[in-house]
C-alpha positions as CSV (number, residue, x, y, z in Angstrom):
1,D,0.1,-0.2,0.1
2,G,3.1,2.4,-0.2
3,S,2.9,3.4,3.7
4,S,6.2,3.3,6.2
5,S,6.8,0.2,7.6
6,T,5.6,-0.2,11.0
7,A,8.1,-0.2,14.5
8,P,7.3,-4.3,14.9
9,E,7.9,-4.8,11.1
10,L,11.1,-3.3,10.9
11,R,11.9,-5.5,14.1
12,F,10.7,-8.7,12.9
13,Q,12.7,-7.7,9.6
14,S,15.9,-7.1,11.4
15,T,15.3,-11.0,13.7
16,L,14.3,-12.6,10.2
17,D,17.5,-11.0,8.3
18,K,20.1,-11.9,11.2
19,Y,18.2,-15.2,11.5
20,I,19.0,-15.1,7.1
21,A,22.5,-14.1,7.7
22,K,23.7,-17.2,10.5
23,N,21.7,-19.6,9.1
24,V,20.7,-19.8,5.4
25,A,23.6,-20.2,3.0
26,L,22.5,-17.6,0.1
27,E,22.9,-18.1,-3.6
28,S,26.5,-17.1,-4.5
29,D,26.8,-14.2,-6.8
30,E,28.4,-16.5,-9.8
31,G,25.4,-18.0,-9.3
32,I,23.1,-15.6,-8.7
33,R,24.4,-14.6,-12.4
34,T,23.9,-18.1,-13.6
35,R,20.4,-18.1,-12.4
36,E,19.4,-15.0,-14.7
37,R,21.0,-15.9,-18.0
38,V,18.6,-18.6,-17.5
39,L,15.6,-17.1,-16.4
40,V,16.6,-14.8,-19.9
41,K,17.2,-17.4,-22.1
42,M,13.2,-19.4,-20.2
43,G,11.7,-15.8,-21.3
44,N,13.3,-15.8,-24.4
45,L,12.0,-19.4,-25.2
46,H,8.6,-18.3,-23.7
47,R,8.4,-15.4,-26.1
48,E,9.2,-17.5,-28.7
49,W,7.0,-20.1,-28.3
50,V,3.9,-17.9,-27.7
51,R,5.0,-16.9,-31.3
52,S,5.0,-19.6,-32.7
53,V,1.3,-20.4,-31.3
54,A,0.1,-17.0,-33.2
55,T,1.7,-18.4,-36.1
56,K,0.1,-21.8,-35.5
57,R,-3.5,-19.8,-35.4
58,G,-2.9,-18.0,-38.3
59,L,-2.4,-14.6,-36.8
60,N,-0.8,-11.9,-39.0
61,A,2.4,-10.5,-38.9
62,D,1.9,-7.5,-36.5
63,A,-0.3,-9.7,-34.1
64,V,2.1,-12.2,-33.6
65,D,5.0,-10.4,-33.2
66,S,2.8,-8.4,-30.4
67,A,1.2,-11.3,-29.1
68,G,3.5,-11.0,-25.9
69,G,4.8,-13.7,-23.1
70,E,6.0,-13.5,-19.6
71,L,7.5,-14.9,-16.6
72,F,7.6,-14.0,-13.7
73,T,9.2,-15.6,-10.6
74,S,7.8,-16.7,-7.3
75,G,8.8,-17.8,-3.6
76,S,12.4,-17.8,-1.9
77,Y,13.9,-16.8,-5.3
78,R,11.9,-13.9,-5.9
79,L,12.4,-12.9,-1.8
80,G,15.7,-13.6,-2.1
81,V,16.3,-16.1,0.0
82,H,16.9,-18.2,-2.6
83,E,20.0,-21.7,-1.2
84,P,22.4,-22.7,-4.1
85,G,20.8,-25.3,-5.9
86,A,17.3,-24.4,-5.3
87,D,14.6,-24.8,-8.0
88,I,13.3,-21.2,-9.1
89,D,10.0,-21.3,-9.6
90,T,8.0,-19.6,-12.5
91,I,4.6,-18.8,-13.2
92,A,4.5,-18.4,-17.4
93,V,2.2,-15.8,-18.6
94,A,0.4,-16.4,-22.3
95,P,-2.2,-14.5,-24.3
96,N,-5.4,-16.5,-24.1
97,I,-4.6,-18.0,-27.8
98,C,-2.8,-20.1,-25.7
99,T,-4.0,-23.3,-24.1
100,R,-3.7,-25.6,-22.1
101,D,-3.2,-27.9,-24.7
102,D,-0.6,-25.7,-26.9
103,F,1.3,-25.5,-23.6
104,F,1.5,-29.4,-22.7
105,G,1.6,-31.0,-26.0
106,S,3.3,-28.4,-28.0
107,G,7.3,-30.4,-27.3
108,Y,8.1,-26.7,-28.3
109,I,11.2,-26.5,-25.8
110,S,13.0,-29.1,-26.7
111,P,16.4,-31.2,-24.5
112,N,18.7,-29.1,-26.9
113,K,17.1,-25.3,-26.5
114,I,16.6,-25.7,-22.7
115,E,20.8,-27.4,-23.2
116,G,22.1,-24.1,-24.9
117,D,22.3,-26.0,-28.4
118,D,20.5,-23.9,-30.6
119,D,21.6,-21.1,-29.3
120,E,22.2,-18.0,-31.6
């Protein structure tokens, strides 16, 4: 809501920060950079997939180019408290031209694309 934190909230945050610093092994800077690169690639693959569905639906070139698709993070990664090797919870948002069947049955994201064999 944009309001300032209360004194009890600030005390709780301080306690939480101290606990995390003492008890939770956080990701190294290199690990964070690797995760960021992976997320960028995943976002690009997701947008490519949305464009492929739009093309399959017969939309014109302008509609295909503006079809969108976005990837959001959640969970411990989003909160910045993920441990090394932890998963990254993501939410893939696509326009309503993309169905569940498109997502789960397209086979668009191949292991080669994920592993980097299909880089530009």
